[in-house]
VOGU-427422 format. One record per residue (C-alpha): residue number from 0; residue in one letter; x, y, z. Coordinates in Angstrom, 2 decimals. Last residue first. Layout:
# VOGU-427422
+-----+---------+---------+---------+---------+
| num | residuo |       x |       y |       z |
+-----+---------+---------+---------+---------+
| NUM |       A |       X |       Y |       Z |
...
+-----+---------+---------+---------+---------+
# end
This chain:
# VOGU-427422
+-----+---------+---------+---------+---------+
| num | residuo |       x |       y |       z |
+-----+---------+---------+---------+---------+
| 404 |       G |   15.95 |   -8.22 |   12.87 |
| 403 |       A |   13.34 |   -5.45 |   13.37 |
| 402 |       R |   12.53 |   -5.77 |    9.63 |
| 401 |       K |   11.78 |   -9.34 |    9.81 |
| 400 |       W |    9.89 |   -8.84 |   13.00 |
| 399 |       L |    7.57 |   -6.38 |   10.95 |
| 398 |       A |    7.17 |   -8.56 |    8.30 |
| 397 |       A |    5.97 |  -11.11 |   10.18 |
| 396 |       F |    3.53 |   -9.12 |   12.02 |
| 395 |       Y |    1.81 |   -8.11 |    8.86 |
| 394 |       K |    1.83 |  -11.50 |    7.25 |
| 393 |       G |    0.59 |  -13.19 |   10.52 |
| 392 |       S |   -2.24 |  -10.59 |   10.68 |
| 391 |       E |   -3.36 |  -11.26 |    7.11 |
| 390 |       S |   -3.29 |  -15.05 |    8.15 |
| 389 |       L |    0.10 |  -17.06 |    7.23 |
| 388 |       S |   -0.56 |  -20.67 |    5.94 |
| 387 |       G |   -0.25 |  -23.80 |    7.75 |
| 386 |       D |   -3.59 |  -25.11 |    6.61 |
| 385 |       P |   -5.06 |  -24.71 |   10.22 |
| 384 |       K |   -4.15 |  -20.98 |    9.97 |
| 383 |       V |   -0.99 |  -19.14 |   11.54 |
| 382 |       L |   -1.16 |  -15.81 |   12.96 |
| 381 |       W |   -4.47 |  -16.12 |   14.49 |
| 380 |       F |   -7.77 |  -15.06 |   16.05 |
| 379 |       G |   -9.70 |  -16.16 |   12.99 |
| 378 |       R |  -13.33 |  -17.19 |   14.10 |
| 377 |       M |  -12.65 |  -20.71 |   13.15 |
| 376 |       L |  -14.48 |  -23.01 |   11.19 |
| 375 |       K |  -13.57 |  -21.53 |    7.79 |
| 374 |       P |   -9.96 |  -22.31 |    8.41 |
| 373 |       N |  -10.69 |  -26.05 |    7.40 |
| 372 |       T |   -8.04 |  -28.46 |    9.24 |
| 371 |       V |   -9.40 |  -28.47 |   12.73 |
| 370 |       P |   -7.23 |  -30.78 |   15.16 |
| 369 |       T |   -9.81 |  -31.22 |   16.68 |
| 368 |       K |  -13.22 |  -32.19 |   15.87 |
| 367 |       P |  -15.96 |  -29.57 |   15.26 |
| 366 |       P |  -17.89 |  -28.29 |   18.08 |
| 365 |       E |  -21.59 |  -29.72 |   18.19 |
| 364 |       S |  -24.30 |  -27.00 |   18.61 |
| 363 |       P |  -22.03 |  -24.74 |   16.89 |
| 362 |       K |  -22.15 |  -21.05 |   18.01 |
| 361 |       G |  -20.46 |  -19.13 |   15.26 |
| 360 |       A |  -16.94 |  -19.82 |   14.21 |
| 359 |       F |  -14.83 |  -21.91 |   16.69 |
| 358 |       E |  -12.45 |  -19.98 |   19.06 |
| 357 |       N |   -8.85 |  -20.99 |   19.78 |
| 356 |       C |   -7.16 |  -19.60 |   17.00 |
| 355 |       Y |   -3.25 |  -20.51 |   16.51 |
| 354 |       L |   -0.71 |  -17.97 |   17.15 |
| 353 |       E |   -2.97 |  -15.28 |   19.21 |
| 352 |       W |   -3.93 |  -12.91 |   20.44 |
| 351 |       H |   -1.11 |  -10.53 |   19.93 |
| 350 |       A |    1.15 |   -9.68 |   22.95 |
| 349 |       V |    2.46 |   -6.08 |   23.17 |
| 348 |       Y |    5.18 |   -5.12 |   25.61 |
| 347 |       H |    6.50 |   -1.79 |   27.37 |
| 346 |       V |    3.80 |    0.38 |   25.98 |
| 345 |       R |    5.45 |    3.43 |   24.82 |
| 344 |       A |    2.28 |    5.45 |   24.04 |
| 343 |       A |    3.74 |    6.43 |   20.61 |
| 342 |       L |    4.84 |    2.62 |   20.06 |
| 341 |       M |    1.16 |    1.23 |   21.28 |
| 340 |       V |   -0.89 |    3.87 |   19.31 |
| 339 |       G |    1.18 |    3.29 |   15.89 |
| 338 |       M |    0.64 |   -0.56 |   16.56 |
| 337 |       F |   -3.12 |    0.09 |   16.66 |
| 336 |       Q |   -3.08 |    2.25 |   13.61 |
| 335 |       D |   -0.92 |   -0.16 |   11.73 |
| 334 |       W |   -3.06 |   -3.11 |   12.73 |
| 333 |       R |   -6.12 |   -1.26 |   11.40 |
| 332 |       E |   -4.40 |   -0.75 |    8.10 |
| 331 |       T |   -3.40 |   -4.24 |    7.81 |
| 330 |       L |   -6.87 |   -5.50 |    8.56 |
| 329 |       N |   -8.29 |   -2.92 |    6.34 |
| 328 |       E |  -11.55 |   -5.24 |    5.60 |
| 327 |       T |  -11.62 |   -8.72 |    6.87 |
| 326 |       Q |  -13.66 |   -8.72 |   10.00 |
| 325 |       E |  -15.56 |  -11.69 |   10.84 |
| 324 |       N |  -13.06 |  -14.29 |    9.69 |
| 323 |       E |  -10.06 |  -12.33 |   10.62 |
| 322 |       P |  -11.17 |  -12.04 |   14.29 |
| 321 |       I |   -9.02 |   -9.27 |   15.49 |
| 320 |       G |   -6.74 |   -9.40 |   18.56 |
| 319 |       I |   -5.19 |   -7.60 |   21.29 |
| 318 |       E |   -3.89 |   -9.10 |   24.81 |
| 317 |       G |   -1.10 |   -8.40 |   27.19 |
| 316 |       V |   -1.09 |   -4.51 |   26.16 |
| 315 |       Y |    1.64 |   -3.28 |   28.60 |
| 314 |       V |    1.71 |   -0.63 |   31.14 |
| 313 |       A |    4.20 |    0.75 |   33.41 |
| 312 |       G |    3.07 |    4.08 |   34.30 |
| 311 |       K |    5.75 |    5.19 |   36.79 |
| 310 |       G |    8.81 |    2.83 |   36.90 |
| 309 |       F |    9.67 |   -0.30 |   35.22 |
| 308 |       L |   11.48 |   -2.14 |   38.52 |
| 307 |       P |   10.65 |    1.07 |   40.60 |
| 306 |       G |    7.05 |    0.40 |   41.35 |
| 305 |       T |    3.91 |    0.91 |   39.56 |
| 304 |       R |    0.60 |    2.21 |   41.17 |
| 303 |       A |   -2.12 |    2.71 |   38.50 |
| 302 |       H |   -4.83 |    5.07 |   38.19 |
| 301 |       R |   -3.62 |    7.55 |   35.71 |
| 300 |       R |   -1.50 |    4.79 |   33.72 |
| 299 |       I |   -4.65 |    3.12 |   33.31 |
| 298 |       E |   -6.41 |    6.05 |   31.98 |
| 297 |       A |   -3.72 |    6.91 |   29.54 |
| 296 |       I |   -3.83 |    3.48 |   28.17 |
| 295 |       A |   -7.56 |    3.69 |   27.70 |
| 294 |       D |   -7.32 |    7.05 |   26.00 |
| 293 |       W |   -4.91 |    5.83 |   23.46 |
| 292 |       L |   -7.04 |    2.90 |   22.43 |
| 291 |       K |  -10.14 |    5.31 |   22.28 |
| 290 |       M |   -7.85 |    7.32 |   20.00 |
| 289 |       P |   -7.11 |    4.51 |   17.70 |
| 288 |       D |  -10.70 |    3.30 |   17.08 |
| 287 |       A |  -13.39 |    1.06 |   18.08 |
| 286 |       L |  -10.56 |   -1.09 |   19.51 |
| 285 |       S |  -11.04 |    0.11 |   23.15 |
| 284 |       D |  -12.81 |   -2.78 |   24.82 |
| 283 |       Y |  -10.70 |   -5.56 |   23.38 |
| 282 |       A |   -7.66 |   -4.13 |   25.02 |
| 281 |       S |   -6.60 |   -6.86 |   27.61 |
| 280 |       Y |   -4.29 |   -4.49 |   29.30 |
| 279 |       S |   -1.48 |   -5.48 |   31.71 |
| 278 |       V |   -0.19 |   -3.38 |   34.48 |
| 277 |       L |    3.57 |   -3.69 |   35.80 |
| 276 |       D |    5.62 |   -3.95 |   38.68 |
| 275 |       L |    2.75 |   -3.58 |   41.08 |
| 274 |       E |    1.53 |   -1.29 |   43.98 |
| 273 |       V |   -1.65 |   -1.83 |   45.45 |
| 272 |       G |   -4.86 |    0.46 |   46.10 |
| 271 |       P |   -4.88 |    2.71 |   43.08 |
| 270 |       L |   -5.16 |   -0.54 |   41.08 |
| 269 |       V |   -8.40 |   -1.51 |   42.56 |
| 268 |       H |  -11.14 |    0.97 |   42.09 |
| 267 |       E |  -10.42 |    2.86 |   38.93 |
| 266 |       T |   -8.57 |    0.08 |   36.87 |
| 265 |       M |  -10.56 |   -2.88 |   38.24 |
| 264 |       T |  -13.98 |   -1.37 |   37.10 |
| 263 |       P |  -16.86 |    0.17 |   38.87 |
| 262 |       I |  -19.50 |    1.36 |   36.08 |
| 261 |       G |  -19.92 |    5.18 |   35.77 |
| 260 |       R |  -20.05 |    4.99 |   32.03 |
| 259 |       W |  -16.44 |    6.22 |   31.48 |
| 258 |       L |  -15.38 |    3.39 |   34.14 |
| 257 |       D |  -16.73 |    0.93 |   31.33 |
| 256 |       A |  -14.05 |    1.83 |   29.03 |
| 255 |       V |  -11.35 |    0.27 |   31.17 |
| 254 |       R |  -12.86 |   -3.20 |   31.20 |
| 253 |       N |   -9.95 |   -5.62 |   30.82 |
| 252 |       V |   -7.21 |   -5.06 |   33.47 |
| 251 |       E |   -4.58 |   -7.46 |   33.87 |
| 250 |       A |   -2.08 |   -7.33 |   37.05 |
| 249 |       A |    1.62 |   -7.73 |   36.51 |
| 248 |       H |    4.59 |   -9.44 |   38.53 |
| 247 |       A |    8.20 |   -9.16 |   37.53 |
| 246 |       V |   11.23 |  -11.55 |   37.10 |
| 245 |       R |   14.60 |  -10.24 |   36.17 |
| 244 |       C |   17.58 |  -12.10 |   34.14 |
| 243 |       K |   21.04 |  -10.72 |   34.12 |
| 242 |       A |   21.41 |  -11.55 |   37.90 |
| 241 |       S |   23.72 |   -9.48 |   39.95 |
| 240 |       R |   21.08 |   -8.11 |   42.38 |
| 239 |       G |   18.25 |  -10.49 |   41.56 |
| 238 |       N |   18.50 |  -13.29 |   44.26 |
| 237 |       E |   16.98 |  -11.88 |   47.43 |
| 236 |       A |   15.30 |   -8.68 |   46.34 |
| 235 |       R |   13.96 |  -10.69 |   43.44 |
| 234 |       A |   12.65 |  -13.17 |   45.89 |
| 233 |       K |   10.89 |  -10.74 |   48.09 |
| 232 |       T |    9.61 |   -8.71 |   45.27 |
| 231 |       V |    8.09 |  -11.92 |   43.44 |
| 230 |       G |    6.47 |  -13.00 |   46.89 |
| 229 |       A |    5.14 |   -9.39 |   47.74 |
| 228 |       Q |    3.45 |   -9.19 |   44.32 |
| 227 |       R |    1.58 |  -12.20 |   44.83 |
| 226 |       A |    0.32 |  -11.22 |   48.10 |
| 225 |       A |   -0.23 |   -7.61 |   46.97 |
| 224 |       L |   -2.53 |   -9.19 |   44.26 |
| 223 |       W |   -4.78 |  -11.08 |   46.49 |
| 222 |       H |   -5.02 |   -8.03 |   49.09 |
| 221 |       Q |   -6.18 |   -5.71 |   46.17 |
| 220 |       M |   -8.48 |   -8.40 |   44.78 |
| 219 |       R |  -10.28 |   -8.55 |   48.26 |
| 218 |       E |  -10.45 |   -4.90 |   48.70 |
| 217 |       C |  -12.38 |   -4.88 |   45.09 |
| 216 |       R |  -14.48 |   -7.36 |   46.19 |
| 215 |       E |  -15.39 |   -5.31 |   49.34 |
| 214 |       R |  -16.29 |   -2.54 |   47.26 |
| 213 |       W |  -18.58 |   -4.33 |   44.99 |
| 212 |       D |  -20.62 |   -5.76 |   47.75 |
| 211 |       A |  -24.02 |   -4.37 |   46.80 |
| 210 |       P |  -23.75 |   -6.15 |   43.31 |
| 209 |       P |  -22.82 |   -3.54 |   40.24 |
| 208 |       P |  -25.87 |   -2.06 |   38.36 |
| 207 |       N |  -24.55 |   -2.41 |   35.53 |
| 206 |       W |  -21.93 |   -4.77 |   36.73 |
| 205 |       S |  -22.10 |   -6.40 |   33.27 |
| 204 |       K |  -20.12 |   -9.42 |   34.25 |
| 203 |       G |  -22.21 |  -10.86 |   37.14 |
| 202 |       S |  -21.13 |  -14.37 |   36.82 |
| 201 |       G |  -17.56 |  -13.15 |   38.31 |
| 200 |       R |  -17.32 |   -9.59 |   38.51 |
| 199 |       L |  -13.50 |   -9.47 |   39.87 |
| 198 |       M |  -12.52 |  -12.37 |   37.56 |
| 197 |       W |  -14.03 |  -10.61 |   34.36 |
| 196 |       D |  -12.19 |   -7.29 |   35.47 |
| 195 |       G |   -9.00 |   -9.33 |   35.95 |
| 194 |       E |   -8.37 |  -10.56 |   32.71 |
| 193 |       W |   -6.17 |  -13.43 |   33.38 |
| 192 |       H |   -3.12 |  -13.19 |   35.84 |
| 191 |       Q |    0.27 |  -12.09 |   35.58 |
| 190 |       L |    4.05 |  -13.29 |   35.86 |
| 189 |       V |    6.30 |  -11.57 |   33.57 |
| 188 |       I |    9.58 |  -13.03 |   32.82 |
| 187 |       T |   12.48 |  -10.99 |   31.31 |
| 186 |       L |   15.56 |  -12.80 |   30.01 |
| 185 |       P |   19.33 |  -11.66 |   29.58 |
| 184 |       R |   20.54 |  -14.94 |   30.72 |
| 183 |       D |   23.14 |  -15.53 |   33.66 |
| 182 |       R |   20.34 |  -15.69 |   36.21 |
| 181 |       Y |   18.49 |  -18.27 |   34.35 |
| 180 |       A |   17.86 |  -21.13 |   36.51 |
| 179 |       R |   18.69 |  -19.48 |   40.14 |
| 178 |       Y |   16.40 |  -16.34 |   39.25 |
| 177 |       F |   13.63 |  -18.57 |   37.76 |
| 176 |       H |   13.61 |  -20.89 |   40.87 |
| 175 |       A |   13.59 |  -17.80 |   43.37 |
| 174 |       T |   10.51 |  -16.46 |   41.19 |
| 173 |       L |    8.35 |  -19.70 |   41.77 |
| 172 |       Y |    9.44 |  -20.03 |   45.48 |
| 171 |       Y |    8.27 |  -16.49 |   46.19 |
| 170 |       F |    5.31 |  -16.69 |   43.88 |
| 169 |       E |    4.01 |  -19.65 |   45.95 |
| 168 |       R |    5.09 |  -18.25 |   49.26 |
| 167 |       T |    3.26 |  -15.06 |   48.82 |
| 166 |       V |   -0.02 |  -17.09 |   47.97 |
| 165 |       A |    0.49 |  -19.22 |   51.04 |
| 164 |       E |    0.70 |  -16.01 |   52.96 |
| 163 |       Y |   -2.34 |  -14.63 |   51.53 |
| 162 |       F |   -4.22 |  -17.70 |   52.67 |
| 161 |       D |   -2.64 |  -17.78 |   56.35 |
| 160 |       D |   -3.58 |  -14.32 |   56.88 |
| 159 |       G |   -7.15 |  -15.30 |   56.87 |
| 158 |       L |   -9.95 |  -15.29 |   54.24 |
| 157 |       G |  -13.02 |  -13.76 |   55.38 |
| 156 |       A |  -14.88 |  -13.42 |   52.05 |
| 155 |       Q |  -14.06 |  -15.70 |   49.16 |
| 154 |       Q |  -12.83 |  -14.10 |   45.88 |
| 153 |       W |   -9.13 |  -15.45 |   46.53 |
| 152 |       R |  -10.52 |  -18.92 |   46.71 |
| 151 |       H |   -8.56 |  -20.35 |   43.64 |
| 150 |       E |   -5.13 |  -19.07 |   44.95 |
| 149 |       V |   -3.73 |  -22.38 |   46.16 |
| 148 |       P |   -4.60 |  -23.85 |   42.80 |
| 147 |       S |   -1.73 |  -21.63 |   41.28 |
| 146 |       Q |   -2.26 |  -18.93 |   38.73 |
| 145 |       A |    0.18 |  -17.80 |   36.16 |
| 144 |       E |   -0.56 |  -16.46 |   32.70 |
| 143 |       L |    2.98 |  -16.52 |   31.74 |
| 142 |       I |    4.69 |  -13.74 |   29.79 |
| 141 |       I |    8.07 |  -14.58 |   28.38 |
| 140 |       T |   10.70 |  -11.88 |   27.15 |
| 139 |       E |   13.86 |  -12.49 |   25.46 |
| 138 |       F |   12.95 |  -15.95 |   23.99 |
| 137 |       P |   15.98 |  -18.27 |   22.67 |
| 136 |       L |   14.58 |  -21.57 |   23.71 |
| 135 |       A |   15.51 |  -23.08 |   27.04 |
| 134 |       F |   12.53 |  -21.80 |   28.75 |
| 133 |       L |   10.29 |  -23.65 |   26.60 |
| 132 |       Q |   12.02 |  -26.99 |   26.92 |
| 131 |       Q |   11.88 |  -26.40 |   30.65 |
| 130 |       F |    8.42 |  -26.11 |   30.20 |
| 129 |       Y |    7.77 |  -29.24 |   28.57 |
| 128 |       D |    9.98 |  -31.42 |   30.85 |
| 127 |       S |    8.38 |  -30.11 |   34.10 |
| 126 |       R |   10.47 |  -28.06 |   36.52 |
| 125 |       A |    8.16 |  -24.84 |   36.13 |
| 124 |       L |    5.23 |  -26.94 |   36.93 |
| 123 |       E |    7.16 |  -27.62 |   40.27 |
| 122 |       A |    7.46 |  -24.15 |   41.05 |
| 121 |       L |    3.98 |  -23.15 |   40.10 |
| 120 |       S |    2.79 |  -25.66 |   42.70 |
| 119 |       A |    1.32 |  -29.22 |   43.14 |
| 118 |       Y |    1.97 |  -30.59 |   39.49 |
| 117 |       S |    0.66 |  -33.83 |   38.10 |
| 116 |       G |    2.11 |  -34.87 |   34.76 |
| 115 |       W |    1.32 |  -33.87 |   31.29 |
| 114 |       Q |    1.19 |  -36.12 |   28.14 |
| 113 |       S |    1.44 |  -34.10 |   25.23 |
| 112 |       N |    1.11 |  -34.54 |   21.26 |
| 111 |       F |   -1.94 |  -32.27 |   21.31 |
| 110 |       P |   -3.44 |  -30.91 |   24.42 |
| 109 |       Y |   -1.51 |  -27.77 |   25.66 |
| 108 |       S |   -4.02 |  -25.59 |   27.44 |
| 107 |       S |   -6.13 |  -28.33 |   28.44 |
| 106 |       Q |   -3.37 |  -30.54 |   29.57 |
| 105 |       A |   -1.63 |  -27.44 |   31.49 |
| 104 |       G |   -4.85 |  -26.41 |   33.49 |
| 103 |       D |   -4.04 |  -27.78 |   37.13 |
| 102 |       P |   -0.64 |  -26.38 |   37.58 |
| 101 |       M |   -1.57 |  -23.11 |   35.41 |
| 100 |       F |    1.11 |  -21.61 |   33.24 |
|  99 |       W |   -0.58 |  -20.39 |   30.30 |
|  98 |       F |    2.02 |  -18.95 |   27.62 |
|  97 |       K |    2.86 |  -15.54 |   26.02 |
|  96 |       G |    6.05 |  -15.15 |   23.56 |
|  95 |       L |    8.50 |  -12.50 |   23.08 |
|  94 |       R |   11.30 |  -12.89 |   20.74 |
|  93 |       A |    9.37 |  -12.94 |   17.68 |
|  92 |       G |   10.63 |  -13.68 |   14.11 |
|  91 |       L |    8.02 |  -16.03 |   12.70 |
|  90 |       E |   10.46 |  -18.97 |   13.41 |
|  89 |       L |   10.64 |  -17.86 |   17.20 |
|  88 |       L |    6.62 |  -17.97 |   17.29 |
|  87 |       K |    6.80 |  -21.26 |   15.37 |
|  86 |       E |    9.10 |  -22.81 |   18.05 |
|  85 |       A |    6.90 |  -21.51 |   21.07 |
|  84 |       G |    3.81 |  -23.06 |   19.10 |
|  83 |       E |    5.49 |  -26.34 |   18.31 |
|  82 |       I |    7.00 |  -26.40 |   22.10 |
|  81 |       L |    3.46 |  -26.12 |   23.78 |
|  80 |       F |    1.86 |  -28.31 |   21.42 |
|  79 |       P |    4.48 |  -31.40 |   21.97 |
|  78 |       K |    5.90 |  -31.95 |   18.52 |
|  77 |       R |    4.09 |  -34.01 |   15.89 |
|  76 |       T |    3.66 |  -31.04 |   13.68 |
|  75 |       L |    1.07 |  -28.58 |   12.43 |
|  74 |       H |   -1.44 |  -28.18 |   15.60 |
|  73 |       Y |   -5.09 |  -27.41 |   15.60 |
|  72 |       K |   -7.60 |  -26.15 |   18.18 |
|  71 |       G |   -5.25 |  -23.69 |   19.57 |
|  70 |       A |   -5.62 |  -23.61 |   23.65 |
|  69 |       V |   -2.67 |  -21.43 |   24.29 |
|  68 |       H |    0.01 |  -19.55 |   22.30 |
|  67 |       A |    0.09 |  -15.76 |   22.95 |
|  66 |       A |    2.13 |  -13.21 |   20.41 |
|  65 |       G |    4.97 |  -10.90 |   20.26 |
|  64 |       V |    6.23 |   -7.61 |   20.64 |
|  63 |       R |    8.75 |   -6.36 |   23.15 |
|  62 |       A |   11.55 |   -8.72 |   22.40 |
|  61 |       R |   11.21 |   -8.18 |   18.59 |
|  60 |       F |   11.05 |   -4.64 |   19.04 |
|  59 |       D |   14.27 |   -4.08 |   20.75 |
|  58 |       R |   15.88 |   -2.09 |   18.21 |
|  57 |       P |   12.94 |    0.14 |   17.83 |
|  56 |       L |   11.73 |    0.19 |   14.12 |
|  55 |       R |   13.38 |    2.07 |   11.52 |
|  54 |       R |   12.16 |    4.33 |    9.05 |
|  53 |       L |    8.87 |    4.50 |   10.67 |
|  52 |       W |    5.90 |    5.28 |    8.48 |
|  51 |       S |    4.53 |    1.46 |    8.09 |
|  50 |       P |    5.33 |    1.05 |   11.61 |
|  49 |       R |    3.08 |    3.65 |   12.87 |
|  48 |       N |    4.71 |    6.16 |   15.01 |
|  47 |       A |    4.18 |    9.46 |   13.05 |
|  46 |       N |    0.47 |    8.58 |   12.74 |
|  45 |       I |    0.14 |    8.13 |   16.67 |
|  44 |       L |    2.13 |   11.65 |   17.39 |
|  43 |       N |   -0.23 |   13.34 |   14.70 |
|  42 |       L |   -3.21 |   11.82 |   16.39 |
|  41 |       I |   -1.97 |   13.01 |   19.56 |
|  40 |       R |   -1.18 |   16.48 |   18.25 |
|  39 |       E |   -4.98 |   16.73 |   16.77 |
|  38 |       R |   -6.21 |   15.64 |   19.88 |
|  37 |       E |   -4.77 |   18.27 |   21.56 |
|  36 |       A |   -5.81 |   20.72 |   19.44 |
|  35 |       P |   -9.18 |   19.88 |   19.34 |
|  34 |       S |   -9.68 |   20.06 |   23.01 |
|  33 |       T |  -10.33 |   16.63 |   24.38 |
|  32 |       T |   -7.92 |   16.32 |   27.05 |
|  31 |       Q |   -8.57 |   13.16 |   29.22 |
|  30 |       G |  -10.39 |   13.30 |   32.62 |
|  29 |       S |  -12.04 |   10.03 |   31.85 |
|  28 |       A |  -15.42 |   11.87 |   31.67 |
|  27 |       A |  -13.91 |   14.10 |   28.62 |
|  26 |       H |  -13.24 |   10.63 |   27.07 |
|  25 |       K |  -16.59 |    9.80 |   27.35 |
|  24 |       E |  -18.18 |   12.79 |   26.25 |
|  23 |       A |  -15.86 |   12.72 |   23.30 |
|  22 |       G |  -17.19 |    9.18 |   22.38 |
|  21 |       G |  -20.74 |   10.60 |   22.43 |
|  20 |       C |  -19.78 |   13.23 |   20.06 |
|  19 |       D |  -18.43 |   10.88 |   17.62 |
|  18 |       A |  -16.73 |   13.48 |   15.10 |
|  17 |       A |  -13.23 |   12.46 |   16.33 |
|  16 |       A |  -13.91 |    8.94 |   15.44 |
|  15 |       A |  -15.14 |    9.63 |   12.03 |
|  14 |       A |  -11.89 |   11.81 |   11.52 |
|  13 |       L |   -9.56 |    9.02 |   12.59 |
|  12 |       T |  -11.15 |    6.37 |    9.98 |
|  11 |       S |  -10.74 |    9.41 |    7.45 |
|  10 |       L |   -7.30 |   10.20 |    8.53 |
|   9 |       F |   -5.80 |    6.74 |    8.33 |
|   8 |       L |   -7.50 |    5.84 |    5.18 |
|   7 |       R |   -5.81 |    8.87 |    3.49 |
|   6 |       R |   -2.48 |    8.35 |    5.06 |
|   5 |       S |   -2.28 |    4.57 |    3.92 |
|   4 |       I |   -3.31 |    5.89 |    0.41 |
|   3 |       N |   -0.25 |    8.60 |    0.44 |
|   2 |       R |    2.23 |    6.15 |    1.52 |
|   1 |       S |    1.56 |    3.61 |   -0.86 |
|   0 |       M |   -0.12 |   -0.04 |    0.07 |
+-----+---------+---------+---------+---------+
# end
């Protein structure tokens, strides 16, 4: 696509977004500047940072931008599914991989060509054969969706100190293991949980109106996150001084835009009460236009308390994806806009959702047999299709990783 056509499409999309008065009111409610001059400045900054417009990508681009691999409905080799996907990401050029890391969920996350054992803790899972193979691969950044069985009760009221101490021990021992095993390697490992607003809300996901005990739920989440962070921080202080690797802890938010509608959110009511290394954003609620994504990231930074490891306002986009079989127009253009936002906003990491699609198309009464071979049976959250070909998203990101490399 030529430079002029890209610019015309970009500006027409943003002009339509800026004309949305309802959106402007929401942004005003969020505390973001909505004057025409300020919005124009931000849009120009986003445009200037679009990868298609940059002469050079950041030197650490491949370590900052990657993709998730979990629960895909197909495979392409006879290798263990976790390893197949990790090697495919490296082959495409990424040096950041995001993986699910749960002792009681390994078989369902990585089922193909795999025989997982029984694991009592996160540290024990880290020592499993498959994850040791993963950690030995030349990634520079590994993000782990980590949750231990000891944490499953965190939403319950009345939990005593013994519960939170057990959570802290779990993350302390895992972090200490990583520092011992990889201290001589320049590797960043980020431990995070899944989409926090959904976890906070449970079955009442709309929270419009919220339940009577919503404030108590937010306080319990703060205590739980503080316990996780305490384990990581303690082990890092004891083991990290001369290590080349680093282990960090993050919380993930996913309903940032709800706070502009007056709905309680993790961003507004949990993040200010707990210091974290990083905050992850699962960004599906702000993909209507690039300006909304920008404002959501700024909103997270306004509320987050992040510590000295990454500094103030340490945010990354832990999940962002487009279902290609449902949205086929201007996919490359949309990705270039979103990446312009994230580079301009200086988010630390970006994890595309995902390598192999994990969602069937429509709502079939009987799910297709796996491994799926027909791409039309999937929604299209993918870099690589069931037939082994690259998707449009895959072509876009592979080209960027090649440029950066």
